C-alpha positions as a printed Julia matrix, in Angstrom:
797×3 Matrix{Float64}:
  -7.17   -4.44   21.0
  -4.32   -1.99   21.58
  -1.85   -1.08   18.83
   1.08   -3.02   20.3
  -0.92   -6.23   20.77
  -2.25   -5.97   17.21
   1.29   -5.44   15.89
   2.51   -8.51   17.78
  -0.42  -10.7    16.68
  -0.43   -9.64   13.03
   3.14   -8.67   12.19
   5.51  -10.4    14.61
   4.15  -13.67   15.98
   3.1   -15.16   12.6
   6.72  -14.73   11.41
   8.36  -16.26   14.48
   8.78  -19.85   15.62
   9.58  -21.61   18.86
  12.96  -22.6    17.38
  13.92  -18.91   17.11
  12.83  -17.99   20.64
  13.18  -21.12   22.78
  15.52  -23.14   20.55
  18.54  -22.69   22.85
  16.8   -24.3    25.85
  18.31  -27.64   26.95
  16.48  -30.68   25.61
  14.65  -28.7    22.9
  13.17  -31.16   20.39
  10.15  -31.78   18.19
   7.28  -33.77   19.72
   3.94  -34.17   17.92
   2.48  -30.77   17.02
   4.99  -28.82   19.05
   8.25  -28.94   20.97
   9.46  -29.83   24.45
  12.42  -28.47   26.4
  13.66  -27.98   29.92
  11.53  -25.35   31.66
  13.14  -21.86   31.57
  11.56  -20.92   34.91
  14.62  -20.32   37.18
  12.62  -21.47   40.22
  11.86  -24.85   38.65
  14.59  -27.51   38.78
  13.36  -29.29   35.67
  15.6   -32.28   34.98
  13.29  -33.88   32.43
  11.83  -31.69   29.65
   8.42  -30.56   30.93
   8.01  -27.31   29.0
   5.66  -27.88   26.03
   5.39  -25.39   23.14
   2.43  -25.92   20.8
   2.72  -24.86   17.14
   1.15  -21.49   16.34
   1.05  -19.99   19.85
   3.61  -17.47   21.19
   4.14  -19.22   24.53
   4.87  -22.54   26.19
   3.46  -24.22   29.28
   5.32  -26.26   31.85
   3.42  -29.29   33.1
   5.86  -29.57   35.98
   5.59  -26.16   37.66
   2.43  -24.95   35.89
   4.12  -21.79   34.56
   3.03  -20.32   31.2
   5.91  -18.39   29.61
   5.31  -16.25   26.51
   7.91  -15.17   23.97
   7.63  -11.67   25.43
   8.02  -12.84   29.01
  11.04  -14.97   28.06
  12.8   -11.84   26.71
  12.05  -10.09   30.01
  13.49  -13.07   31.88
  16.7   -12.47   29.92
  16.86   -8.9    31.29
  15.25   -6.84   28.5
  12.73   -4.08   29.2
   9.6    -3.13   27.22
  11.12   -1.22   24.3
  14.09   -3.59   24.16
  11.7    -6.53   23.94
   9.9    -4.84   21.03
  13.19   -4.33   19.21
  14.4    -7.89   19.85
  11.15   -9.53   18.71
  11.08   -7.26   15.64
  14.67   -8.27   14.86
  13.89  -11.96   15.17
  10.77  -11.59   13.0
  12.51   -9.4    10.4
  10.04   -6.5    10.66
  10.51   -2.83   11.61
  10.03   -2.12   15.33
   6.74   -0.52   16.28
   7.01    3.21   16.92
   4.74    4.23   19.78
   2.2     1.8    21.18
   1.15    1.67   24.81
   3.33   -0.8    26.75
   0.99   -0.63   29.76
  -2.07   -1.63   27.74
  -0.06   -4.32   25.99
   1.25   -5.62   29.32
  -2.32   -5.84   30.63
  -3.46   -7.66   27.48
  -0.52  -10.09   27.73
  -1.24  -10.74   31.4
  -4.89  -11.52   30.58
  -3.88  -13.81   27.71
  -1.35  -15.62   29.91
  -3.97  -16.05   32.66
  -6.43  -17.51   30.14
  -3.75  -19.82   28.79
  -2.75  -21.01   32.28
  -6.42  -21.69   33.05
  -6.76  -23.56   29.76
  -3.77  -25.79   30.46
  -5.35  -26.77   33.79
  -8.56  -27.6    31.9
  -6.59  -29.72   29.42
  -4.96  -31.62   32.25
  -8.38  -32.32   33.8
  -9.04  -34.87   31.05
  -6.72  -37.19   32.96
  -8.46  -36.59   36.28
 -11.78  -38.03   37.49
 -13.74  -34.91   36.48
 -12.7   -35.45   32.85
 -13.16  -39.21   32.69
 -16.19  -38.99   30.36
 -14.25  -36.87   27.85
 -11.27  -39.23   27.96
 -13.56  -42.22   27.42
 -15.17  -40.5    24.43
 -11.84  -39.69   22.79
 -10.49  -43.18   23.35
 -13.74  -44.54   21.93
 -13.09  -42.64   18.7
  -9.85  -44.56   18.36
  -7.35  -41.93   19.54
  -4.33  -43.13   21.49
  -3.35  -41.46   24.74
  -0.36  -39.84   23.02
  -2.68  -38.4    20.36
  -5.04  -37.08   23.02
  -2.18  -35.39   24.89
  -1.12  -33.65   21.67
  -4.64  -32.39   20.92
  -5.61  -28.89   22.07
  -8.82  -30.04   23.81
 -10.14  -30.05   27.38
 -12.97  -31.15   29.6
 -15.39  -28.31   30.32
 -14.6   -26.84   33.76
 -17.47  -26.31   36.14
 -16.2   -22.94   37.37
 -15.99  -19.56   35.57
 -13.4   -18.79   32.9
 -11.02  -15.8    33.1
 -10.7   -12.84   30.75
 -14.44  -12.48   30.17
 -14.55  -15.62   28.0
 -17.9   -17.38   27.88
 -18.24  -21.16   27.65
 -20.72  -23.22   25.6
 -23.69  -24.72   27.5
 -22.83  -27.27   30.22
 -23.99  -30.28   28.18
 -21.14  -29.73   25.72
 -18.36  -31.41   27.65
 -15.54  -31.5    25.1
 -14.04  -28.03   24.58
 -11.92  -26.92   21.62
 -10.47  -23.38   21.76
 -10.93  -20.86   18.96
  -7.52  -19.24   18.67
  -7.02  -15.97   16.8
  -3.88  -15.17   14.86
  -1.15  -14.97   17.47
  -2.65  -17.86   19.45
  -4.97  -15.92   21.78
  -8.12  -17.79   22.83
 -11.2   -15.82   21.74
 -13.93  -18.43   22.25
 -14.72  -22.13   22.32
 -16.54  -24.87   20.46
 -18.22  -27.43   22.69
 -19.1   -30.95   21.52
 -21.67  -33.28   22.96
 -20.49  -36.77   23.86
 -23.82  -38.61   23.47
 -24.21  -38.04   19.72
 -27.39  -35.96   20.02
 -27.96  -32.86   17.91
 -26.7   -30.27   17.6
 -23.28  -31.84   17.98
 -21.57  -28.48   18.54
 -22.42  -25.3    20.41
 -20.22  -22.22   20.7
 -19.36  -19.49   23.16
 -22.17  -16.9    23.29
 -21.3   -13.97   21.03
 -18.62  -15.89   19.13
 -19.0   -15.41   15.35
 -17.88  -18.53   13.49
 -18.98  -17.45   10.0
 -15.5   -16.44    8.86
 -13.47  -18.39   11.4
 -11.0   -21.09   10.33
 -10.21  -23.55   13.09
  -6.48  -24.13   13.41
  -5.53  -21.25   11.08
  -3.44  -19.66   13.84
  -0.81  -22.35   13.17
  -0.44  -21.45    9.48
   2.61  -19.65    8.2
   2.48  -17.46    5.12
   4.25  -20.09    2.98
   2.05  -23.02    4.1
  -0.48  -24.71    1.83
  -3.64  -25.09    3.96
  -5.34  -28.49    3.99
  -9.05  -27.85    4.57
 -11.21  -30.38    6.4
 -14.78  -30.13    7.69
 -14.7   -31.19   11.32
 -13.29  -29.02   14.1
 -12.05  -32.09   15.93
 -10.35  -33.3    12.73
  -8.17  -30.18   12.73
  -6.93  -31.15   16.2
  -6.63  -34.91   15.76
  -4.56  -34.82   12.56
  -1.01  -33.91   13.66
  -0.14  -31.56   10.81
   0.32  -27.8    11.16
  -1.36  -27.07    7.82
  -4.72  -28.7     8.63
  -7.56  -26.21    9.19
 -11.28  -26.82    9.62
 -14.38  -25.07    8.3
 -16.53  -26.17   11.22
 -19.11  -27.52    8.75
 -19.55  -28.33    5.08
 -20.07  -24.8     3.71
 -17.1   -22.55    2.9
 -18.09  -18.96    3.74
 -16.9   -15.99    1.63
 -14.79  -14.74    4.54
 -13.14  -18.16    4.9
 -12.49  -18.24    1.15
 -10.78  -14.85    1.28
  -8.63  -15.91    4.24
  -7.56  -19.14    2.52
  -6.91  -17.41   -0.83
  -4.13  -15.37    0.79
  -2.07  -18.58    0.71
  -2.49  -18.8    -3.09
  -2.65  -22.64   -3.05
  -5.24  -24.6    -1.08
  -5.95  -28.34   -0.72
  -9.55  -29.39   -0.06
 -10.01  -32.64    1.88
 -13.72  -32.52    2.71
 -15.75  -35.58    3.68
 -16.28  -38.3     1.06
 -20.1   -38.39    1.37
 -22.52  -36.7    -1.05
 -22.74  -33.56    1.09
 -18.95  -33.31    1.19
 -18.61  -33.72   -2.58
 -21.22  -31.03   -3.26
 -19.55  -28.74   -0.73
 -16.21  -29.36   -2.44
 -17.65  -28.34   -5.81
 -18.94  -25.07   -4.34
 -15.64  -24.49   -2.51
 -13.61  -24.94   -5.71
 -15.65  -22.2    -7.38
 -15.4   -19.81   -4.41
 -11.67  -20.28   -3.92
 -10.91  -19.99   -7.64
 -12.94  -16.77   -7.8
 -11.02  -15.49   -4.76
  -7.74  -16.06   -6.59
  -6.5   -19.36   -5.12
  -5.09  -22.33   -6.99
  -7.24  -25.19   -5.69
  -6.41  -28.88   -5.32
  -8.68  -31.64   -4.0
  -8.24  -35.01   -2.35
 -10.83  -37.0    -4.36
 -11.35  -39.83   -1.87
  -9.91  -41.49    1.21
  -9.65  -45.08    0.03
 -13.08  -46.04    1.3
 -12.93  -44.08    4.58
 -15.57  -41.41    5.12
 -13.37  -38.49    6.26
  -9.74  -37.47    6.94
 -10.0   -38.24   10.66
 -11.08  -41.83   10.01
  -8.38  -42.26    7.37
  -5.63  -40.97    9.68
  -6.74  -43.21   12.56
  -6.51  -46.22   10.26
  -3.41  -45.33    8.23
  -1.49  -42.69   10.17
  -0.55  -39.07    9.49
   2.23  -39.9     7.02
  -0.22  -41.7     4.74
  -2.54  -38.67    4.89
   0.34  -36.35    4.02
   1.11  -38.56    1.02
  -2.55  -38.41   -0.01
  -2.39  -34.6     0.07
   0.83  -34.55   -1.96
  -1.04  -36.35   -4.75
  -4.07  -34.03   -4.69
  -5.46  -33.25   -8.15
  -6.16  -29.83   -9.62
  -9.56  -28.68   -8.45
 -10.71  -27.36  -11.82
  -9.9   -30.67  -13.53
 -11.63  -32.69  -10.82
 -14.72  -30.52  -11.01
 -14.82  -30.4   -14.81
 -14.54  -34.18  -14.91
 -17.53  -34.46  -12.55
 -19.56  -31.9   -14.5
 -18.93  -33.04  -18.05
 -20.29  -36.32  -19.43
 -17.93  -38.65  -21.26
 -20.09  -38.43  -24.41
 -22.14  -35.45  -25.67
 -25.64  -35.31  -24.08
 -28.53  -36.61  -26.14
 -30.68  -33.48  -25.77
 -29.97  -29.75  -25.94
 -31.46  -28.98  -22.52
 -28.99  -31.23  -20.71
 -26.11  -29.99  -22.83
 -26.9   -26.33  -22.11
 -27.19  -27.02  -18.38
 -23.79  -28.72  -18.32
 -22.27  -26.01  -20.5
 -23.5   -23.26  -18.18
 -21.8   -24.91  -15.2
 -18.58  -25.42  -17.16
 -18.56  -21.77  -18.19
 -19.09  -20.72  -14.57
 -16.07  -22.81  -13.57
 -13.93  -21.39  -16.38
 -14.98  -17.85  -15.46
 -14.03  -18.38  -11.82
 -10.59  -19.68  -12.84
  -9.95  -17.06  -15.5
  -9.33  -14.12  -13.14
  -6.11  -15.53  -11.72
  -5.37  -18.73  -13.69
  -6.1   -18.4   -17.43
  -4.36  -21.73  -18.09
  -6.82  -23.54  -15.81
  -9.72  -21.75  -17.51
  -8.47  -22.89  -20.93
  -8.16  -26.48  -19.72
 -11.78  -26.42  -18.54
 -12.94  -24.99  -21.87
 -10.91  -27.55  -23.84
 -12.48  -30.39  -21.83
 -15.95  -28.89  -22.38
 -15.39  -28.46  -26.12
 -14.16  -32.04  -26.5
 -16.93  -33.68  -24.45
 -19.8   -31.51  -25.67
 -18.7   -31.44  -29.32
 -18.41  -27.64  -29.49
 -16.04  -25.28  -31.32
 -13.18  -24.34  -28.89
 -12.83  -20.78  -30.26
 -16.54  -20.0   -29.96
 -16.58  -21.5   -26.47
 -13.64  -19.33  -25.38
 -15.4   -16.22  -26.69
 -18.58  -17.14  -24.81
 -16.58  -17.63  -21.62
 -14.92  -14.24  -22.02
 -18.27  -12.5   -22.52
 -19.67  -14.26  -19.46
 -16.67  -13.22  -17.37
 -17.04   -9.58  -18.39
 -20.79   -9.65  -17.69
 -20.39  -11.22  -14.25
 -17.63   -8.83  -13.24
 -19.72   -5.85  -14.33
 -22.71   -7.18  -12.38
 -20.57   -7.81   -9.31
 -19.1    -4.31   -9.54
 -22.58   -2.78   -9.82
 -23.85   -4.82   -6.86
 -20.92   -3.69   -4.72
 -21.71   -0.02   -5.3
 -25.49   -0.49   -4.91
 -25.03   -2.32   -1.61
 -22.73    0.39   -0.31
 -25.19    3.11   -1.32
 -28.06    1.3     0.45
 -25.99    0.94    3.62
 -24.95    4.59    3.41
 -28.57    5.71    3.17
 -29.43    3.72    6.3
 -26.77    5.21    8.58
 -26.45    8.59   10.29
 -22.64    8.4    10.33
 -21.83   10.27    7.12
 -18.08    9.77    7.5
 -18.43    6.0     7.68
 -20.97    6.06    4.85
 -18.61    8.08    2.65
 -15.74    5.73    3.42
 -17.78    2.66    2.53
 -19.03    4.11   -0.75
 -15.49    5.15   -1.76
 -14.19    1.7    -0.82
 -16.93   -0.01   -2.84
 -16.18    2.13   -5.88
 -12.5     1.23   -5.61
 -13.32   -2.48   -5.37
 -15.72   -2.2    -8.28
 -13.06   -0.52  -10.42
 -10.63   -3.31   -9.6
 -13.18   -5.93  -10.68
 -13.59   -4.61  -14.2
  -9.87   -4.16  -14.73
  -7.68   -6.84  -16.24
  -6.08   -9.32  -13.85
  -2.47   -8.55  -12.87
   0.11  -10.2   -15.1
   3.46  -11.71  -14.05
   6.72   -9.99  -14.9
   7.64  -10.0   -18.59
  11.44   -9.32  -18.67
  11.48   -8.69  -22.43
   8.74   -6.08  -22.17
  10.4    -4.37  -19.2
  13.78   -4.29  -20.95
  12.13   -2.77  -24.02
  10.6    -0.07  -21.8
  14.0     0.66  -20.26
  15.64    0.95  -23.68
  12.91    3.27  -24.96
  12.25    5.19  -21.75
  11.65    8.91  -22.13
  14.55   10.86  -20.66
  13.74   13.39  -17.98
  13.07   16.97  -19.07
  15.88   19.52  -18.87
  15.9    22.83  -17.01
  16.78   26.24  -18.51
  19.76   26.24  -16.12
  22.64   23.9   -17.1
  23.98   23.77  -13.53
  20.73   22.18  -12.29
  20.74   19.67  -15.15
  23.96   18.22  -13.74
  22.14   17.3   -10.54
  18.71   16.07  -11.66
  16.01   16.08  -14.32
  12.25   16.5   -14.25
  11.39   12.83  -14.71
   8.17   11.61  -16.31
   5.86    9.17  -14.57
   5.28   11.0   -11.31
   5.15   14.17   -9.27
   7.87   16.83   -8.88
   7.24   19.45   -6.21
   8.82   22.89   -5.81
   8.83   24.07   -2.18
   8.98   27.78   -1.36
   7.54   30.3     1.06
   5.12   32.94   -0.19
   6.83   35.54   -2.4
  10.05   33.53   -2.83
   9.61   32.98   -6.58
   7.99   29.55   -6.97
   5.33   30.79   -9.39
   7.88   32.49  -11.63
  10.07   29.39  -11.36
   7.21   27.42  -12.95
   6.69   30.11  -15.61
  10.37   30.0   -16.59
  10.14   26.21  -16.88
   6.93   26.47  -18.9
   8.44   28.84  -21.5
  11.57   26.74  -21.75
   9.54   23.57  -22.37
   7.45   25.23  -25.07
  10.62   26.25  -26.91
  12.78   23.2   -26.16
  10.12   20.56  -26.85
   8.15   21.87  -29.85
   6.01   18.75  -30.37
   4.21   18.71  -27.02
   1.73   20.81  -25.09
   2.26   22.31  -21.64
  -0.72   22.49  -19.28
  -0.71   24.78  -16.24
  -3.44   24.91  -13.61
  -3.26   28.35  -12.03
  -4.98   28.84   -8.72
  -2.66   31.75   -7.94
  -3.38   34.01  -10.96
  -6.02   34.49  -13.63
  -5.06   33.51  -17.18
  -4.61   37.16  -18.25
  -2.1    37.75  -15.46
  -0.24   34.54  -16.3
  -0.01   35.76  -19.89
   1.34   39.13  -18.74
   3.95   37.37  -16.54
   5.07   35.2   -19.44
   5.5    38.31  -21.61
   7.62   39.93  -18.89
   9.91   36.89  -18.67
  10.27   36.57  -22.44
  10.87   40.27  -23.07
  12.81   41.2   -19.95
  10.5    44.21  -19.53
   8.95   45.18  -16.22
   5.61   43.45  -15.55
   3.85   46.74  -14.7
   5.23   48.44  -17.81
   3.72   45.7   -19.99
   0.31   46.3   -18.45
   0.68   50.02  -19.08
   1.56   49.3   -22.72
  -1.68   47.38  -23.24
  -3.7    50.2   -21.7
  -2.21   52.88  -23.97
  -1.93   50.62  -27.02
   1.85   51.0   -27.44
   4.53   48.38  -26.77
   8.3    48.22  -26.7
   9.92   46.15  -29.48
  10.94   43.48  -26.96
   7.31   43.09  -25.88
   6.11   42.88  -29.48
   8.66   40.11  -30.12
   7.54   38.28  -26.97
   3.89   38.54  -28.02
   4.73   37.03  -31.39
   6.58   34.14  -29.73
   3.66   33.44  -27.4
   1.33   33.39  -30.41
   3.53   30.7   -31.91
   3.28   28.76  -28.64
  -0.44   29.35  -28.14
  -1.71   26.13  -29.75
   0.45   24.15  -27.27
  -0.18   26.2   -24.13
  -3.2    25.53  -21.9
  -3.92   27.78  -18.89
  -6.63   26.21  -16.72
  -8.44   28.32  -14.11
 -10.15   27.06  -10.9
 -13.57   28.39  -11.88
 -13.77   25.94  -14.77
 -11.47   23.22  -13.38
 -12.02   23.36   -9.6
 -10.51   20.05   -8.49
  -7.85   17.51   -9.33
 -10.33   15.21  -11.1
 -11.35   18.03  -13.45
  -7.66   18.69  -14.13
  -7.09   15.0   -14.93
 -10.07   15.01  -17.29
  -8.76   18.11  -19.07
  -5.33   16.52  -19.52
  -7.01   13.39  -20.89
  -8.88   15.44  -23.5
  -5.74   17.38  -24.47
  -3.75   14.12  -24.73
  -6.16   12.84  -27.35
  -5.4    15.9   -29.49
  -1.64   16.18  -29.04
   1.21   14.88  -26.87
   1.59   16.54  -23.47
   5.13   17.54  -22.44
   4.33   18.49  -18.85
   1.53   19.42  -16.45
   2.09   22.2   -13.9
   0.09   23.17  -10.82
   0.35   26.55   -9.07
  -0.02   25.62   -6.32
  -0.83   22.18   -4.94
  -2.67   23.22   -1.77
  -5.11   25.36   -3.81
  -6.29   22.4    -5.89
  -9.39   20.73   -4.41
  -9.34   16.97   -3.74
 -11.71   14.48   -5.43
 -15.35   14.83   -4.42
 -14.97   17.85   -2.15
 -16.61   20.38   -4.45
 -19.8    18.35   -5.0
 -19.88   17.0    -1.45
 -19.65   13.35   -2.52
 -16.55   12.82   -0.36
 -16.05   14.25    3.12
 -12.51   14.67    4.46
 -11.79   14.69    8.17
  -8.62   16.79    8.05
  -6.78   19.16    5.77
  -3.96   16.63    5.53
  -6.36   14.05    4.12
  -7.36   16.53    1.41
  -3.76   17.32    0.47
  -2.88   13.62    0.5
  -5.7    12.93   -1.96
  -4.51   15.72   -4.3
  -0.85   14.6    -4.17
  -1.87   10.99   -4.78
  -3.99   11.95   -7.8
  -1.24   14.14   -9.31
   1.3    11.36   -8.86
  -1.18    8.94  -10.45
  -1.73   11.35  -13.36
   2.0    11.38  -14.05
   2.22    7.6   -13.8
  -0.82    6.89  -15.95
   0.31    9.16  -18.8
   4.07    8.85  -18.26
   4.5    12.61  -18.13
   6.06   14.9   -15.52
   3.69   16.73  -13.19
   5.34   19.75  -11.55
   3.53   21.37   -8.63
   4.46   24.41   -6.57
   4.03   23.86   -2.83
   3.52   26.53   -0.17
   5.74   25.87    2.85
   5.44   26.78    6.52
   7.14   29.82    8.0
   7.74   28.2    11.38
  11.51   28.57   11.05
  11.35   32.14    9.74
  12.04   33.4     6.23
  15.8    33.39    6.83
  15.82   29.6     7.19
  16.37   27.57    4.03
  13.64   25.07    3.11
  13.77   21.47    4.27
  11.93   18.38    3.11
   9.46   18.48    6.0
   8.64   22.21    5.73
   5.61   21.85    3.51
   2.19   22.23    4.99
   0.96   18.65    5.28
   4.55   17.71    4.33
   4.29   13.98    5.0
   1.48   13.55    2.51
   3.24   15.56   -0.21
   6.69   14.03    0.33
   5.25   10.53    0.1
   4.07   11.06   -3.48
   6.95   13.27   -4.72
   9.73   11.65   -6.7
  11.68   14.93   -6.77
  11.49   17.87   -4.35
  13.2    21.18   -5.11
  13.43   23.9    -2.47
  13.61   27.6    -3.42
  15.14   30.18   -1.1
  15.23   33.91   -1.9
  18.18   35.76   -0.33
  16.55   39.15   -0.78
  13.36   38.08    0.97
  15.51   36.61    3.73
  17.11   40.05    4.29
  20.55   39.23    2.85
  22.52   42.26    1.52
  25.8    40.61    0.61
  27.4    43.46   -1.4
  26.54   46.05    1.22
  28.05   43.8     3.88
  31.32   43.55    1.94
  31.11   40.04    0.49
  33.05   39.38   -2.72
  30.99   38.03   -5.64
  32.01   34.42   -6.37
  30.26   31.74   -8.42
  30.88   28.16   -7.21
  33.26   26.42   -9.65
  30.98   23.39  -10.16
  27.81   25.48  -10.32
  26.52   24.26   -6.93
  27.34   24.29   -3.23
  26.03   22.5    -0.16
  22.82   24.02    1.09
  24.27   24.77    4.54
  27.41   26.5     3.19
  26.83   30.07    4.43
  30.02   31.5     2.9
  29.23   30.18   -0.59
  25.66   31.41   -0.2
  26.7    34.99    0.56
  29.31   35.02   -2.21
  26.65   33.87   -4.68
  24.23   36.47   -3.3
  26.86   39.15   -3.88
  27.26   37.98   -7.48
  23.5    38.19   -8.06
  23.32   41.64   -6.44
  26.17   42.9    -8.64
  23.78   42.53  -11.57
  20.86   44.13   -9.75
  19.17   40.81   -9.13
  18.51   38.58   -6.15
  19.96   35.19   -5.35
  17.37   32.43   -5.68
  18.82   29.16   -4.52
  17.37   25.92   -5.9
  18.23   22.98   -3.63
  17.57   19.28   -4.22
  15.67   18.2    -1.09
  14.7    14.74   -2.33
  15.57   12.87   -5.52
  14.3     9.33   -5.89
  16.31    8.6    -9.03
  19.28   11.0    -9.14
  20.52   11.58   -5.59
  22.42   14.85   -4.89
  20.24   15.74   -1.9
  21.11   19.01   -0.12
  23.08   20.33   -3.11
  22.02   23.86   -4.06
  22.31   25.68   -7.4
  22.52   29.52   -7.18
  20.42   31.42   -9.74
  19.7    35.11  -10.37
  16.11   36.27   -9.98
  14.84   39.59  -11.38
  11.65   40.28   -9.48
  10.38   43.06  -11.75
  10.32   40.76  -14.8
  10.14   37.31  -13.18
  13.1    36.11  -15.19
  15.44   33.54  -13.57
  18.86   32.96  -15.13
  22.1    31.17  -14.34
  24.54   32.91  -12.02
  27.21   34.75  -14.08
  30.87   33.97  -13.41
  32.09   37.58  -13.66
  30.85   40.31  -11.25
  28.47   42.91  -12.65
  28.72   46.7   -12.74
  27.36   47.22   -9.25
  30.4    45.56   -7.7
  33.39   47.81   -7.01
  36.56   45.85   -6.1
  37.81   46.93   -2.7
  34.56   48.75   -2.05
  30.91   47.83   -1.85
  27.86   48.19   -4.02
  27.64   51.35   -6.08
  24.17   51.77   -4.73
  20.85   50.02   -4.74
  19.19   48.14   -7.53
  19.38   49.06  -11.16
  17.4    52.15  -12.04
  14.82   51.8   -14.78
  15.38   53.67  -18.01
  12.6    55.58  -19.72
  11.37   52.51  -21.57
  10.9    50.62  -18.35
  13.81   48.25  -19.04
  16.56   47.57  -16.55
  19.87   48.92  -17.79
  21.79   45.83  -16.76
  19.31   43.29  -18.06
  21.26   42.13  -21.12
  24.42   41.5   -19.1
  22.53   39.45  -16.54
  20.68   37.31  -19.07
  23.65   35.54  -20.58
  21.76   32.23  -20.65
  18.75   32.31  -22.95
  15.5    30.52  -22.26
  16.27   28.13  -25.11
  19.39   26.89  -23.33
  19.61   24.12  -20.79
  21.95   21.65  -22.46
């Protein structure tokens, strides 16, 4: 099935109705299980409504001219072309239009479906011709009126071939009922014998009926399905919600499909087989998450079809409205009125009651409690002890089910040569197993949510007050810092790290460094704290002599050391190892923030040990971003990751949201994206080119403001530094996208400070720069460093 056809069948058609599409046609009105109207075919002078639109199918058929007109074709008849039809149907259905898709493939699929439907309508009409006389006699013999037969989606088996590659049941099965997929397309047939011999039904060769629900194509998302056994019952009862199992046994796939509707009514046959099947179905549907109701009996009639023929569809609808809760009905059947005389019988009944309570407990704890209360009362047991036994049983069964899921997936993986598919199945099974042993989702608790809002942790500050006015580093997710290589993203993280250690003294800061070894990170941190050249600090360690500023920085880092964790790839190679390390640290002390330098260097789950195979680099990065976002959410802490961006636009171009390598994957999981741009690396020499140093009055300018950029660059250069611009590229909670804060970056020390408001010594009014960068004095310090560093690392308010 092509993408466009799948989109129509799964997203659009189930949300549309004939009233929305054909409702303006003259004579449009409800008739039976559908509508009639005047035929929209311009070549048909239809004076009496002949155009019939059956519930659940995206087309109508005219019994006057024989034309089958789909919702799509009707839009084309109104003058719309392919893409316009997509947009109009999406608008009517309230879904986003499909981007892409192959209109030619979709047109071919629609043409085939319309040809099959036209053929089927001819077959339906044959019931009223001599070749269908035996089928008509059979249906009348069952008590159906001619009006009921006309409304049923049944036909006499044609003698010729069927279109679209559809195969028919064997010739002896004269009554045909179509199997319609979601969207109304015919995908096969059930054939019924008329002479009562067995088997009553045969199906199209190759048609799998294990998970198929007959009539489910008519269901809307808000409908409550009414489940019957017989396929013919689902056609003879004129109610959109009626679906058939095609037998007595509810399959797991059918249970999952029905559970999507949350509430289900079971109306299976009233014989012993039907009652036993209903008991099993209640358990399966409850375990699948549905609230189940049952129609206990049909007033002496054996099945819904017989009841409707005798009493009419309105009486059946009333019967369904008074359906009883499935768990109560089943518990009442299981539990004796008085306690059993012997322990063996009591234990057998108790085991079944516990199974029922366990099935209900996952999604309906109230129903589970009602079952346990009934069991305690009728069996003479302690309610508290019974509830504890039920809870232990539920945990045991869920653990067993989770283990079986993984074992089955591993067996299937071992039997296949397709390692990608095997890996996918094992990962999927593990995910399902994890979901089984977790607590069931709980409904919204406004009081708890309001408490969380009132006590929510405020986002972390930056060392730069101007940036704090635009956004914060929020907990509970991923913040990413975009920059090209050499533009300062690593030192940006280091400045944040030192600020957090000083500003938030009760929490640890964890940094995973794929870019530098721990010793080099330490040396960088000393350079930022002391304001002394990075190389000079290394020289000091080699000769055993340090400047006073370095000694003071070393002492400060020693004070921070019990709250600073530098993780290296050799020991923590992937994102799962990082998560485990953070978990261990969190048990010892609170964690203020987790940092990653940089995201693309961190391996995804399972790659290092080969347990997971990734098809593309983007899949790997997506997995890492998802895990980092999940780490922030799970521990309600900020995770800040540097991100290497593409150079496709050149280093002069400022970063954009989609510049990151594998940008879509990273952007999806980032709640805040900051973009760094280095004017020096971009070749900007603002002072030399005669620009006057100016700091923006509000501390920021628009990212595309070239004049403000060069004025800020001149200000940074007047202090011997470089303009590093920090722009807000995405902010889920604060806004201010495309606003940029100018900062001063000193590459020799790694220090980043706020942009001063007064020009530095290198600016000569009326002239240009006095020449180059600052020269280093004999101690390795920059002579203008103190003037440039007006904002300390403990600032940020």
